[in-house]
LUMKOL-590311 format. One line per 5 residues: their letters; for each residue x, z, y of N, C-alpha, C, O. Coordinates in nm, 2 decimals. Atoms other than C-alpha are relative to their C-alpha. Layout:
// residues N
A) X,Z,Y,X,Z,Y,X,Z,Y,X,Z,Y ~ ...;
This chain:
// residues 85
XXXXX) -0.06,0.12,-0.01,0.14,1.00,-0.82,0.09,-0.01,-0.09,0.17,0.08,-0.11 ~ -0.11,0.03,0.10,0.34,0.81,-1.10,0.08,-0.08,0.06,0.04,-0.18,0.13 ~ -0.15,0.06,-0.06,0.67,0.69,-0.99,0.12,-0.04,-0.10,0.14,0.03,-0.20 ~ -0.11,0.00,0.10,0.95,0.55,-1.17,0.14,-0.01,0.07,0.14,-0.07,0.18 ~ -0.15,0.01,-0.06,1.33,0.57,-1.09,0.08,-0.11,-0.06,0.18,-0.14,-0.01;
XXXXX) -0.05,0.13,0.07,1.42,0.27,-1.31,-0.03,-0.12,0.05,-0.15,-0.16,0.07 ~ 0.04,0.14,-0.02,1.44,-0.06,-1.21,-0.07,-0.07,-0.12,-0.01,-0.06,-0.23 ~ 0.06,0.10,0.09,1.17,-0.29,-1.40,0.02,-0.12,0.03,0.04,-0.19,-0.07 ~ -0.02,0.13,-0.04,1.21,-0.61,-1.20,0.10,-0.03,0.09,0.16,0.07,0.14 ~ -0.12,0.04,-0.10,1.47,-0.78,-0.98,-0.08,-0.05,0.15,-0.02,-0.09,0.25;
XXXXX) 0.07,0.01,-0.14,1.21,-0.84,-0.72,-0.08,0.08,0.08,-0.14,0.18,0.03 ~ 0.07,-0.11,-0.12,1.05,-0.67,-0.43,-0.13,-0.06,0.01,-0.13,-0.17,0.07 ~ 0.11,0.03,-0.02,0.67,-0.70,-0.45,-0.13,0.12,0.02,-0.11,0.24,-0.01 ~ 0.09,-0.07,0.00,0.36,-0.55,-0.38,-0.15,-0.05,-0.05,-0.18,-0.16,-0.03 ~ 0.12,0.03,0.05,0.01,-0.54,-0.55,-0.09,0.07,0.04,-0.07,0.19,0.03;
XXXXX) 0.07,-0.08,-0.05,-0.29,-0.44,-0.39,-0.13,0.01,-0.06,-0.18,-0.11,-0.05 ~ 0.13,0.00,0.03,-0.64,-0.33,-0.54,-0.08,0.10,0.07,-0.06,0.22,0.11 ~ 0.14,-0.08,-0.10,-0.95,-0.25,-0.35,-0.11,0.02,-0.11,-0.17,-0.08,-0.15 ~ 0.12,-0.02,0.12,-1.19,-0.10,-0.61,-0.13,-0.01,0.09,-0.15,0.02,0.21 ~ 0.15,-0.02,-0.05,-1.58,-0.15,-0.56,-0.02,0.16,-0.01,-0.07,0.22,0.09;
XXXXX) 0.04,-0.14,-0.02,-1.60,0.21,-0.64,0.13,0.11,0.02,0.24,0.07,-0.02 ~ -0.12,-0.07,0.00,-1.37,0.49,-0.57,0.01,0.09,-0.16,-0.08,0.12,-0.23 ~ -0.05,-0.07,0.14,-1.18,0.67,-0.90,0.05,0.13,0.05,0.06,0.15,0.17 ~ -0.06,-0.12,-0.02,-1.04,1.01,-0.93,0.13,0.00,-0.05,0.14,0.02,-0.18 ~ -0.14,-0.03,0.01,-0.67,1.02,-0.91,0.05,0.12,0.01,0.02,0.17,0.12;
XXXXX) -0.03,-0.14,0.01,-0.53,1.35,-1.01,-0.10,0.08,0.08,-0.19,0.11,0.01 ~ 0.13,-0.07,-0.04,-0.76,1.53,-0.78,-0.09,-0.07,0.12,-0.19,-0.01,0.17 ~ -0.03,0.07,-0.10,-0.79,1.28,-0.52,-0.14,-0.12,-0.03,-0.15,-0.14,-0.15 ~ 0.10,0.12,0.02,-1.11,0.99,-0.50,0.11,-0.09,0.08,0.15,-0.06,0.19 ~ -0.04,0.11,-0.06,-0.93,0.68,-0.45,-0.03,-0.13,-0.02,-0.06,-0.17,-0.13;
XXXXX) 0.08,0.13,0.02,-1.05,0.33,-0.35,0.11,-0.10,0.03,0.07,-0.21,0.02 ~ -0.08,0.11,-0.03,-0.73,0.13,-0.26,0.14,0.07,-0.07,0.19,0.18,-0.06 ~ -0.10,-0.04,0.07,-0.45,0.12,-0.48,0.14,-0.07,0.01,0.12,-0.19,-0.02 ~ -0.15,0.06,-0.05,-0.07,0.00,-0.39,0.08,0.01,-0.13,0.11,0.12,-0.17 ~ -0.13,-0.03,0.12,0.17,-0.06,-0.71,0.10,-0.09,0.08,0.08,-0.20,0.13;
XXXXX) -0.11,0.03,-0.09,0.51,-0.12,-0.54,0.12,-0.03,-0.11,0.15,0.06,-0.19 ~ -0.14,0.04,0.07,0.82,-0.30,-0.71,0.12,-0.02,0.13,0.10,-0.10,0.23 ~ -0.12,0.01,-0.05,1.16,-0.26,-0.55,0.10,-0.04,-0.04,0.15,0.03,-0.13 ~ -0.14,0.07,0.05,1.46,-0.46,-0.61,0.11,0.09,0.02,0.14,0.14,0.13 ~ -0.12,-0.11,0.04,1.74,-0.25,-0.73,0.14,-0.07,0.14,0.24,-0.01,0.19;
XXXXX) -0.10,0.07,-0.10,1.95,-0.49,-0.46,-0.05,-0.03,0.14,0.02,-0.01,0.24 ~ 0.07,0.06,-0.16,1.73,-0.61,-0.18,-0.04,0.13,0.06,-0.10,0.21,-0.01 ~ 0.04,-0.13,-0.09,1.68,-0.32,0.09,0.01,-0.03,0.14,0.00,0.05,0.22 ~ 0.02,-0.02,-0.14,1.68,-0.50,0.41,-0.07,0.08,0.09,-0.03,0.15,0.18 ~ 0.09,-0.04,-0.05,1.36,-0.41,0.52,-0.11,0.11,-0.05,-0.23,0.12,-0.03;
XXXXX) 0.07,-0.07,0.07,1.27,-0.14,0.33,-0.06,0.14,0.06,-0.14,0.21,-0.01 ~ 0.02,-0.11,-0.06,1.23,0.14,0.58,-0.13,-0.06,0.07,-0.23,0.00,0.04 ~ 0.09,0.09,-0.05,1.00,-0.12,0.78,-0.12,0.02,-0.10,-0.21,0.10,-0.08 ~ 0.11,-0.01,0.12,0.78,-0.14,0.46,-0.04,0.13,0.00,-0.16,0.15,0.01 ~ 0.03,-0.16,0.02,0.76,0.23,0.42,-0.07,0.02,0.12,-0.19,0.05,0.11;
XXXXX) 0.08,-0.03,-0.10,0.68,0.27,0.78,-0.17,-0.05,0.01,-0.27,0.02,0.05 ~ 0.10,0.06,-0.05,0.42,0.04,0.80,-0.10,0.01,-0.13,-0.21,-0.03,-0.10 ~ 0.07,0.02,0.12,0.26,0.08,0.42,-0.05,0.17,0.03,-0.17,0.19,0.03 ~ 0.03,-0.17,-0.05,0.24,0.51,0.52,-0.09,-0.02,0.13,-0.20,0.04,0.13 ~ 0.11,0.00,-0.10,0.06,0.43,0.84,-0.11,-0.04,-0.02,-0.20,0.01,0.04;
XXXXX) 0.12,0.06,0.03,-0.18,0.21,0.69,-0.09,0.08,-0.08,-0.21,0.07,-0.06 ~ 0.08,-0.09,0.10,-0.28,0.48,0.41,0.00,0.11,0.08,-0.09,0.18,0.03 ~ 0.03,-0.11,-0.07,-0.28,0.75,0.64,-0.12,-0.02,0.14,-0.17,0.07,0.21 ~ 0.10,0.03,-0.11,-0.52,0.56,0.88,-0.14,0.02,-0.03,-0.19,-0.09,-0.02 ~ 0.14,-0.01,0.08,-0.87,0.66,0.74,-0.09,-0.15,0.05,-0.13,-0.24,-0.03;
XXXXX) 0.07,0.08,-0.10,-1.05,0.41,1.01,0.07,-0.15,-0.09,0.00,-0.23,-0.16 ~ -0.06,0.14,0.06,-0.82,0.11,0.87,-0.02,-0.05,-0.15,-0.05,-0.16,-0.19 ~ 0.05,0.02,0.15,-0.87,0.19,0.49,-0.16,-0.03,0.00,-0.21,-0.11,-0.09 ~ 0.13,0.05,0.00,-1.24,0.17,0.57,-0.01,-0.11,-0.01,-0.07,-0.17,-0.10 ~ 0.00,0.17,-0.07,-1.20,-0.16,0.74,0.05,-0.08,-0.13,-0.02,-0.16,-0.18;
XXXXX) -0.08,0.05,0.16,-0.98,-0.27,0.42,-0.12,0.02,-0.10,-0.12,-0.07,-0.18 ~ 0.10,-0.03,0.12,-1.27,-0.15,0.18,-0.12,-0.09,0.03,-0.17,-0.16,-0.05 ~ 0.14,0.09,-0.04,-1.55,-0.32,0.38,0.03,-0.16,0.01,-0.05,-0.25,0.00 ~ -0.03,0.15,-0.01,-1.35,-0.64,0.41,0.16,-0.02,-0.08,0.26,0.00,-0.03 ~ -0.13,-0.01,0.11,-1.09,-0.67,0.10,0.02,-0.12,-0.04,-0.02,-0.17,-0.15;
XXXXX) -0.06,0.12,0.02,-0.92,-1.01,0.15,0.15,0.01,0.05,0.16,0.09,0.15 ~ -0.11,0.02,-0.05,-0.58,-1.07,0.22,0.05,-0.01,0.14,0.16,0.04,0.18 ~ -0.04,0.02,-0.15,-0.58,-1.17,0.59,-0.03,0.14,0.07,0.05,0.18,0.15 ~ 0.03,-0.12,-0.06,-0.75,-0.85,0.69,0.08,0.10,-0.07,0.06,0.21,-0.02 ~ -0.09,-0.11,0.05,-0.50,-0.64,0.47,0.11,-0.01,0.08,0.16,0.09,0.14;
XXXXX) -0.14,0.02,-0.09,-0.19,-0.81,0.65,-0.04,0.05,0.16,0.05,0.11,0.22 ~ 0.08,-0.01,-0.12,-0.42,-0.77,0.98,0.06,0.17,0.03,0.14,0.21,0.11 ~ 0.01,-0.13,0.02,-0.44,-0.41,0.90,0.15,0.07,0.00,0.17,0.16,0.07 ~ -0.14,-0.06,0.05,-0.06,-0.34,0.77,0.07,-0.03,0.12,0.16,0.05,0.14 ~ -0.08,0.02,-0.13,0.08,-0.49,1.11,-0.05,0.07,0.11,0.02,0.08,0.20;
XXXXX) 0.03,-0.07,-0.15,-0.12,-0.29,1.37,0.10,0.08,0.04,0.18,0.13,-0.05 ~ -0.09,-0.11,-0.04,0.08,-0.07,1.59,-0.09,0.12,-0.03,-0.21,0.13,-0.01 ~ 0.07,-0.13,0.04,0.03,0.28,1.47,0.10,0.12,0.08,0.22,0.11,0.09 ~ -0.05,-0.12,-0.04,0.13,0.61,1.62,0.06,0.09,-0.10,-0.02,0.17,-0.14 ~ 0.00,-0.08,0.14,0.32,0.79,1.34,0.10,0.13,0.04,0.13,0.21,-0.05;
């Protein structure tokens, strides 16, 4: 996983890509990619964001559902599901 410790933007945002076919990322097959930009000054709900995205990325069924229906509404629905972490 590539990460940067230097702030590039002043806004917090997430870009999500659901690929038509998996690619190899390091040694793993990946079909959903999330690029995250965290504001250097805005951290109000950062822990909530991390908990929700980690829960989603660890939920194989939810990822399969996102791949099957890769649209914004489905992504938000899956992201907001209650999960036991």
